[in-house]
LUMROLO-396733 format. One record per residue (C-alpha): residue number from 0; x negated, y, z. Coordinates in steps of 0.2 Angstrom, whole numbers, m for minus. Example, Ala and Ser with C-alpha at 12.3 -4.5 7.8 and 13.67 -1.06 7.14 Angstrom:
# LUMROLO-396733
SITE     n      px      py      pz
SITE     0     m62     m22      39
SITE     1     m68      m5      36
END
This chain:
# LUMROLO-396733
SITE     n      px      py      pz
SITE     0       0       0       0
SITE     1      m7      17      m5
SITE     2     m10      30       9
SITE     3       1      45       7
SITE     4      m7      61       4
SITE     5      m7      74      18
SITE     6       2      90      11
SITE     7       4     105      22
SITE     8      16     120      21
SITE     9      10     134      32
SITE    10      19     150      36
SITE    11      37     155      39
SITE    12      50     143      47
SITE    13      67     151      49
SITE    14      86     151      47
SITE    15      93     157      31
SITE    16     110     166      36
SITE    17     122     164      21
SITE    18     139     171      21
SITE    19     145     153      22
SITE    20     134     149      37
SITE    21     116     146      43
SITE    22     104     134      34
SITE    23      86     129      39
SITE    24      74     137      27
SITE    25      57     145      24
SITE    26      46     142       9
SITE    27      33     130      18
SITE    28      47     119      25
SITE    29      56     118       8
SITE    30      39     114       0
SITE    31      35     100      13
SITE    32      53      92      11
SITE    33      51      91      m8
SITE    34      33      84      m7
SITE    35      40      71       5
SITE    36      53      66      m7
SITE    37      40      64     m20
SITE    38      29      52     m10
SITE    39      18      63       2
SITE    40      17      66      20
SITE    41      24      84      22
SITE    42      18      93      37
SITE    43      25     110      41
SITE    44      13     122      51
SITE    45      23     137      59
SITE    46      31     143      75
SITE    47      48     145      83
SITE    48      55     154      98
SITE    49      59     146     115
SITE    50      78     148     110
SITE    51      93     138     104
SITE    52      88     141      86
SITE    53      71     134      88
SITE    54      78     119      97
SITE    55      90     116      83
SITE    56      76     117      70
SITE    57      67     103      79
SITE    58      82      92      79
SITE    59      84      94      61
SITE    60      66      91      57
SITE    61      67      75      67
SITE    62      83      70      58
SITE    63      73      72      41
SITE    64      58      63      48
SITE    65      47      78      46
SITE    66      34      80      60
SITE    67      35      96      71
SITE    68      19      92      80
SITE    69      11     108      72
SITE    70      27     119      74
SITE    71      21     129      89
SITE    72      33     137     102
SITE    73      30     156     104
SITE    74      39     163     120
SITE    75      44     181     119
SITE    76      48     180     101
SITE    77      64     174      93
SITE    78      65     160      80
SITE    79      65     168      63
SITE    80      81     173      53
SITE    81      85     180      36
SITE    82     101     187      30
SITE    83     104     181      12
SITE    84     117     187      m1
SITE    85     118     178     m18
SITE    86     123     188     m34
SITE    87     134     181     m48
SITE    88     119     171     m55
SITE    89     115     163     m38
SITE    90     100     174     m36
SITE    91      96     178     m18
SITE    92      94     195     m10
SITE    93      85     194       7
SITE    94      84     204      23
SITE    95      70     197      33
SITE    96      70     200      52
SITE    97      54     205      62
SITE    98      45     202      73
SITE    99      49     184      75
SITE   100      40     168      80
SITE   101      32     164      64
SITE   102      23     181      64
SITE   103      12     174      77
SITE   104       7     156      72
SITE   105      m7     151      85
SITE   106     m24     144      80
SITE   107     m30     128      88
SITE   108     m43     114      87
SITE   109     m28     103      82
SITE   110     m26     114      66
SITE   111     m44     113      62
SITE   112     m43      94      63
SITE   113     m27      94      52
SITE   114     m35     106      39
SITE   115     m50      94      38
SITE   116     m39      79      32
SITE   117     m26      89      22
SITE   118     m26      85       3
SITE   119     m16     100      m2
SITE   120      m8     116       6
SITE   121       4     129       0
SITE   122       5     146       8
SITE   123      12     163       3
SITE   124      11     182       7
SITE   125      26     184      18
SITE   126      19     175      33
SITE   127       3     186      32
SITE   128      13     202      36
SITE   129       6     200      54
SITE   130     m12     199      58
SITE   131      m9     184      70
SITE   132      m2     172      57
SITE   133     m13     179      44
SITE   134     m29     174      53
SITE   135     m22     157      56
SITE   136     m18     154      38
SITE   137     m35     160      32
SITE   138     m43     150      46
SITE   139     m34     134      40
SITE   140     m39     137      22
SITE   141     m57     139      26
SITE   142     m57     123      36
SITE   143     m51     113      22
SITE   144     m61     101      11
SITE   145     m69     110      m3
SITE   146     m60     100     m16
SITE   147     m43     101      m8
SITE   148     m29     109     m17
SITE   149     m24     127     m11
SITE   150      m8     133     m19
SITE   151      m4     152     m17
SITE   152      14     154     m20
SITE   153      14     173     m20
SITE   154      32     175     m14
SITE   155      32     194     m13
SITE   156      47     199      m2
SITE   157      53     217       2
SITE   158      38     227       7
SITE   159      29     213      17
SITE   160      13     212       6
SITE   161      m2     223       0
SITE   162     m15     223     m13
SITE   163     m27     217       1
SITE   164     m17     202       6
SITE   165     m14     197     m12
SITE   166     m33     199     m16
SITE   167     m39     190      m1
SITE   168     m27     176      m4
SITE   169     m32     174     m23
SITE   170     m50     172     m17
SITE   171     m45     158      m5
SITE   172     m34     148     m17
SITE   173     m37     138     m32
SITE   174     m19     137     m39
SITE   175      m8     152     m41
SITE   176      11     152     m43
SITE   177      21     168     m47
SITE   178      37     173     m56
SITE   179      41     184     m70
SITE   180      47     197     m57
SITE   181      30     196     m48
SITE   182      18     197     m62
SITE   183      21     215     m66
SITE   184      18     219     m48
SITE   185       1     210     m48
SITE   186      m3     217     m65
SITE   187      m1     235     m58
SITE   188     m12     230     m43
SITE   189     m26     223     m53
SITE   190     m24     234     m69
SITE   191     m20     219     m80
SITE   192     m16     222     m98
SITE   193     m10     213    m114
SITE   194       3     199    m116
SITE   195       8     188    m102
SITE   196      m4     174    m107
SITE   197     m19     187    m108
SITE   198     m14     193     m90
SITE   199     m14     176     m83
SITE   200     m30     171     m91
SITE   201     m38     187     m84
SITE   202     m33     181     m67
SITE   203     m39     163     m69
SITE   204     m56     170     m74
SITE   205     m57     184     m61
SITE   206     m53     173     m46
SITE   207     m60     156     m53
SITE   208     m43     148     m52
SITE   209     m39     130     m58
SITE   210     m22     134     m64
SITE   211      m8     147     m64
SITE   212      10     143     m64
SITE   213      21     157     m71
SITE   214      40     154     m69
SITE   215      54     163     m79
SITE   216      70     157     m71
SITE   217      82     150     m84
SITE   218      68     153     m98
SITE   219      57     139     m91
SITE   220      39     140     m86
SITE   221      21     143     m92
SITE   222       5     134     m85
SITE   223     m12     142     m89
SITE   224     m30     136     m86
SITE   225     m46     142     m94
SITE   226     m44     129    m108
SITE   227     m25     125    m109
SITE   228      m8     133    m110
SITE   229       8     124    m107
SITE   230      24     133    m112
SITE   231      40     124    m107
SITE   232      57     132    m111
SITE   233      71     130     m98
SITE   234      82     115     m96
SITE   235     101     117     m97
SITE   236     111     119     m81
SITE   237     121     132     m72
SITE   238     112     140     m57
SITE   239     122     139     m41
SITE   240     109     144     m28
SITE   241      91     147     m33
SITE   242      85     148     m15
SITE   243      71     135     m13
SITE   244      70     132     m32
SITE   245      53     140     m33
SITE   246      47     129     m18
SITE   247      53     113     m26
SITE   248      43     119     m42
SITE   249      27     121     m31
SITE   250      30     104     m23
SITE   251      31      95     m40
SITE   252      17     105     m47
SITE   253       6     100     m32
SITE   254      11      81     m33
SITE   255       8      80     m51
SITE   256      m9      89     m50
SITE   257     m15      77     m36
SITE   258      m9      63     m48
SITE   259     m20      69     m62
SITE   260      m6      71     m74
SITE   261      m8      82     m90
SITE   262      m4     100     m90
SITE   263      12      97    m101
SITE   264      17      83     m89
SITE   265      15      94     m74
SITE   266      25     108     m81
SITE   267      39      97     m87
SITE   268      41      88     m71
SITE   269      40     104     m60
SITE   270      53     112     m71
SITE   271      65      97     m70
SITE   272      64      96     m51
SITE   273      67     115     m49
SITE   274      81     115     m62
SITE   275      90     102     m52
SITE   276      88     111     m36
SITE   277      95     127     m44
SITE   278     111     117     m48
SITE   279     114     112     m30
SITE   280     120     123     m16
SITE   281     105     119      m5
SITE   282      87     123      m5
SITE   283      83     105       0
SITE   284      95      93      m9
SITE   285      91      75     m10
SITE   286      83      72     m27
SITE   287      90      58     m38
SITE   288      77      45     m44
SITE   289      78      50     m62
SITE   290      73      68     m56
SITE   291      59      61     m44
SITE   292      51      51     m58
SITE   293      54      64     m72
SITE   294      66      55     m83
SITE   295      81      66     m81
SITE   296      79      74     m97
SITE   297      69      61    m106
END
């Protein structure tokens, strides 16, 4: 029996408060959940408050067989919450509360040991809005094996980012994921010019990246390396709720990269998974077998 890969999502762990009710969320957790469905050991690293919402999170993690060993308890700060509204296309608008527990993820010897045995990690900008969690995230990345996969899912939210945070994160990662709404922001930060492909290749070269994944919602996705481009048009399907779709794309991207698949295979599977998630009213639906193995649209 093959040993499962250790995949970490580090950053925010929170409750998404929809008009219809609260749902457990946060990009790192969504990422871990989908990596687990695709055959890995998904391990979230975050913090919750010493409150009912934090206790509820631990109960749900246990029910999904997701470890909470590295979800710290931060007395004095509440468990994170986000008010979420969806437009007519299922696209979310967020109001992210602060300060909350995941702003202060504590560093520990246990995290050093976890980092040293982690095969891949996904992190973003949001959880770096506070210096406490920013130091922990960077410490984790620096403690990882040199050949480990470090995915920076940029996730620009509200005004919780800066050029310094983005630049430092690009120096620490080897894979970047960003959307068609985020690339123009990054282009302004780093004075990128030319067509989309040219901008992506400039970033690949400037930050010595293994790959960039550029997502375009219903218009599909583009993957770029120094030597290859994969441009995949969107798959058909009505988006109901796109919350978590990008995280599922990152998870499938991660697992396919670790499996050594071709750039076109990676792009196709990530898009299949994220398209299915968009069509469900949940960020963490159970993936059917044909989506897991990439045969849904074959």
